[in-house]
N, C-alpha and C positions, 0 to 999 in steps of 0.2 A: 344786778337786775332785780326788779320787783315783779310780783304777780301782776300788778296793774300795768306795767310796761308790756308784759307778754299779752295781756288781754287787749291792750290797745292795738297790737298787731293783728290779733284775732278779729277784732271789729273791722279792721281794714279788709281782711281776707273774706269774711262772710257777709260784708255789706251792711253792717250795723252803723250807719253814718251818724245817727243821732247820739248814740252812746259814745262814739268816738269824739264828737264835738264836745260833749259834756266832760269827757275825761281830760281833754286838752285845755278846756277853760275852767275846770274845777266846778262845773255847774251841778245843780241838784238833779238827781235822777228821779224819774217818775216811778211809781210802784211796778209797772210792767217792765221798765228798763232795769230796775233794781233786781227783779226776778230773773231777767236774762243774765245779768252780771253774776248772780249767785249760781246759776247753772254753769256759766263759763268757769267760775272758780272751782266748782265741783269737778268739772271736766279737767281742769288743770291738775288737780290733786290726783285724779285717776291716771292721767298721763305721766305725772311725776313718779307715781308708784309703779307704773308699767315699765318705765325706763329703768328704775332701780332693780326690779325683780327679773326682767327679761333681757335687757339689752346691755346696759352699762352699770355694773353693780356699784353702789355707794359703799365704799370700804371705810372701816375705822379700826384703830388699834386701841385696845383698852387693857389696863393693868388689872389683874385679878389675883387672888390669893386663895387657891382652892386645891384640895387634894382628893382626887378620885372622881367627883361629880361636879360639873359646871352647869348650874341652873341658868337657863336663859333669862329667867325673871330677875336675876341679880345684875344683869348687864343693863347699861344705860339706854340702849335702843332696842327696837324689836328686830330680832335676828331672822335673816333669810337663809344664810349659809355660813358655816364656819370654814375658814380657809386654813388657818394654822393656829396651833396652841404651842407655846414655848415655855420652857422652865427658866429658872433664874440665870442659867448660863447661856441662854439663847439657843438651846438645842430643841429641835422639833420633837414634840411628844406625839405618840400614837393616840388616836381617840376614835370613839364610835359614836355616831349621832343618833339621837332619839328625838321624838317630837318636842319635848320640853327641856331636854338637858343633853349634855355630852358626857360620856364616860371616858375619863382621861387616865392613861397609864403614867402616873407620876404626879408631881406637884406643879401645877400650872401657875405661871406668873403673868404672861401676856397672851392675849387672844386677838386674832385678826378675823373680822367677820363683816359680811355685807348686811345692810339694814334697810328697812323701809322708811322713807322720810315721813316726817309728821305732816299732818294736815296744815296747809298754809292759808292765810286770809289774804284779802286784796292788797293790803299794805305790807305784807311780809316780804323779806328778802329771800331770794332763791339762791341756794348754794349749788351750783351746777358743776358736776365733775367732767373731766376730760374735754374742756373747751366747748361744752354743750351750749349753744347759742339760744337766744330768745326766739329766733326765727324757727328753729327746729321744734322748740316747745310749742310755738304758735301753730305750726302745721298739725301737730298731734291734737291740740285743744280744738282747733277748727274742725278737724275730722270728727271728734267726739260730739261737739256741739251740733254739727249738721246732721249727724246720725240721730240725735235726740229730736231734732227739728223735723226729721222725716225726709231729709234730702240725701238719700244713700248714694246716689251717683256722684254728687259733689263731694260727699264725705270720702269716697274712695280715692278721688284725686288727691285730696289733702293727706290721706293716709299713706299713699304711695310716696309722696314727697317726704313725709315724716320718716318712713322706713328707709328711704334712700339717704336722707341726711344722717340718720343713726348709723347706717352701714358705712358711710364715708368716715365717720368718726371712729368706728370700731376696727377698721382695717389697719393693717400694719404699715407704718411709714418707715422710710429709711432704707438702709442697705439690705439687700436680699442676697444671700450667698447660696450658690448652687454647689452640689457636690462636684469634686474633681472628676475629670474624665478618666476613664480606664480603657485600656486596650483589652479586647477579648481574645 
């Protein structure tokens, strides 16, 4: 899915029919319409970072070669949270987090961390984790866009749908086991 596909849904949700028609026919946008699309793109980037930092972490595993101090600036992406650091044998190492680095007890070889996604443009491809659909993204973007537009009551409706969609993705699926019964 691309950012443009998500913004097409947003245009349907918020009633921007002219922009929707021009997206579908590849027509030229006026300066006012282009300004609205840029606002929607900024809203998309806000929602994407909100999802990554608050709801569904975007995880990555990276190989490192460090002894004692792991500087976050040396990692490829901007770090939100470190989940595990392992040595060359795959054993978890103890570590202590600081604002710009992690102090590691041992020689680190791999690190698993969550990161903030980069800013995307209109034609960029979105890498969505955990079966996150364009519909859920569109709910969040519509909410942010309507808040900027000053329609807070409508924005609240889309925000509720956005949060419900994220909740449904984050809940556990599958078999739930209960503890065995005991006689008292």
